C-alpha positions as CSV (number, residue, x, y, z in Angstrom):
1,M,-65.9,-203.6,-48.8
2,K,-63.1,-203.2,-46.2
3,E,-63.9,-201.5,-43.0
4,T,-60.8,-199.2,-43.2
5,Y,-58.4,-198.1,-45.9
6,Y,-55.5,-199.8,-44.1
7,N,-55.5,-203.5,-43.7
8,R,-53.5,-204.8,-40.7
9,E,-52.6,-207.9,-42.6
10,D,-50.9,-205.8,-45.3
11,L,-48.0,-205.1,-42.9
12,K,-47.0,-208.8,-43.2
13,K,-46.8,-208.3,-47.0
14,F,-44.1,-205.5,-46.7
15,G,-41.4,-207.8,-48.0
16,N,-43.3,-208.3,-51.2
17,I,-42.4,-204.8,-52.4
18,T,-39.4,-206.5,-54.1
19,E,-41.8,-208.5,-56.3
20,W,-42.1,-206.0,-59.1
21,Q,-38.6,-204.4,-58.7
22,Q,-36.3,-206.9,-57.1
23,E,-33.1,-204.8,-57.4
24,L,-34.4,-201.6,-55.8
25,G,-36.4,-203.6,-53.2
26,D,-33.3,-205.5,-52.2
27,K,-31.3,-202.3,-52.0
28,F,-34.0,-200.7,-49.8
29,F,-34.1,-203.7,-47.4
30,D,-30.3,-203.8,-47.2
31,Y,-30.3,-200.1,-46.3
32,Y,-33.3,-200.5,-43.9
33,T,-31.5,-203.4,-42.1
34,S,-28.3,-201.5,-41.8
35,V,-30.0,-198.4,-40.3
36,F,-31.5,-200.5,-37.5
37,K,-28.3,-202.3,-36.5
38,E,-26.6,-201.4,-33.3
39,G,-24.3,-198.4,-33.7
40,A,-23.8,-195.2,-31.8
41,L,-27.5,-195.7,-31.0
42,S,-28.8,-198.9,-29.6
43,A,-31.5,-200.9,-31.4
44,R,-33.8,-200.0,-28.5
45,E,-33.2,-196.3,-29.0
46,K,-33.7,-196.6,-32.8
47,S,-37.0,-198.4,-32.2
48,L,-38.2,-195.6,-30.0
49,I,-37.2,-193.0,-32.5
50,A,-38.9,-195.0,-35.2
51,L,-42.1,-195.1,-33.1
52,A,-42.0,-191.3,-32.7
53,V,-41.4,-190.8,-36.4
54,A,-44.2,-193.2,-37.2
55,H,-46.6,-191.0,-35.3
56,T,-45.3,-187.9,-36.9
57,I,-45.8,-189.2,-40.5
58,Q,-49.0,-191.0,-39.3
59,C,-48.1,-194.4,-40.7
60,P,-50.4,-197.0,-39.1
61,Y,-48.2,-199.8,-40.3
62,C,-45.1,-198.3,-38.8
63,I,-47.0,-197.5,-35.5
64,D,-48.0,-201.2,-35.3
65,A,-44.6,-202.5,-36.2
66,Y,-42.6,-200.2,-33.8
67,T,-45.0,-200.6,-30.9
68,S,-44.5,-204.3,-31.1
69,D,-40.8,-204.0,-31.7
70,G,-40.5,-201.6,-28.8
71,L,-42.4,-203.9,-26.4
72,K,-40.0,-206.8,-27.4
73,R,-37.1,-204.5,-26.6
74,G,-38.4,-203.6,-23.2
75,I,-39.7,-200.2,-24.0
76,D,-42.6,-199.5,-21.6
77,E,-45.8,-197.5,-22.1
78,E,-44.5,-194.4,-20.3
79,E,-41.4,-194.3,-22.6
80,M,-43.6,-194.8,-25.7
81,M,-46.0,-192.0,-24.7
82,E,-43.1,-189.7,-23.8
83,A,-41.6,-190.3,-27.3
84,L,-45.0,-189.6,-28.8
85,H,-45.2,-186.3,-26.9
86,V,-41.7,-185.3,-28.2
87,A,-43.0,-186.1,-31.8
88,G,-46.1,-184.0,-31.1
89,A,-44.1,-181.1,-29.8
90,I,-41.8,-181.1,-32.8
91,R,-44.7,-181.4,-35.2
92,G,-46.6,-178.6,-33.4
93,G,-43.5,-176.4,-33.3
94,A,-43.0,-176.9,-37.0
95,S,-46.5,-175.6,-37.6
96,L,-46.1,-172.7,-35.3
97,V,-42.6,-171.6,-36.6
98,H,-44.2,-171.2,-40.0
99,G,-46.3,-168.5,-38.3
100,V,-43.3,-166.3,-38.7
101,Q,-44.0,-166.3,-42.4
102,M,-47.6,-165.0,-41.7
103,M,-46.3,-162.4,-39.2
104,N,-43.7,-161.2,-41.8
105,Q,-46.4,-160.9,-44.4
106,V,-48.8,-159.0,-42.1
107,K,-46.0,-156.6,-41.0
108,E,-44.9,-156.0,-44.6
109,K,-48.5,-155.4,-45.7
110,V,-49.4,-153.2,-42.8
111,M,-46.2,-151.2,-43.1
112,Q,-46.9,-150.7,-46.9
113,G,-50.5,-149.8,-46.2
114,G,-52.1,-152.9,-47.6
């Protein structure tokens, strides 16, 4: 039995997703490659964004990949942690802003008497 659900070695198999659906897999990788090319944002900036998003969606494969990629692009630990805190603040804020829904319901129910 595996020690964890996620196997670090599976990240190396990512390219194999084309195996059972070549056309769609190729389209995905064409898109993926295009997204990470230099543009208005540098590849370094995109790597840092990807690392923050990886934490937000809690993808251990992405965290591994973009931590390594970031280090290769000269992103240091402080920058990575700051990006992680930005992701955490956005994620926390997204939870808290939904509290408005609760507040609306409470106010509506209290005003209506239950």
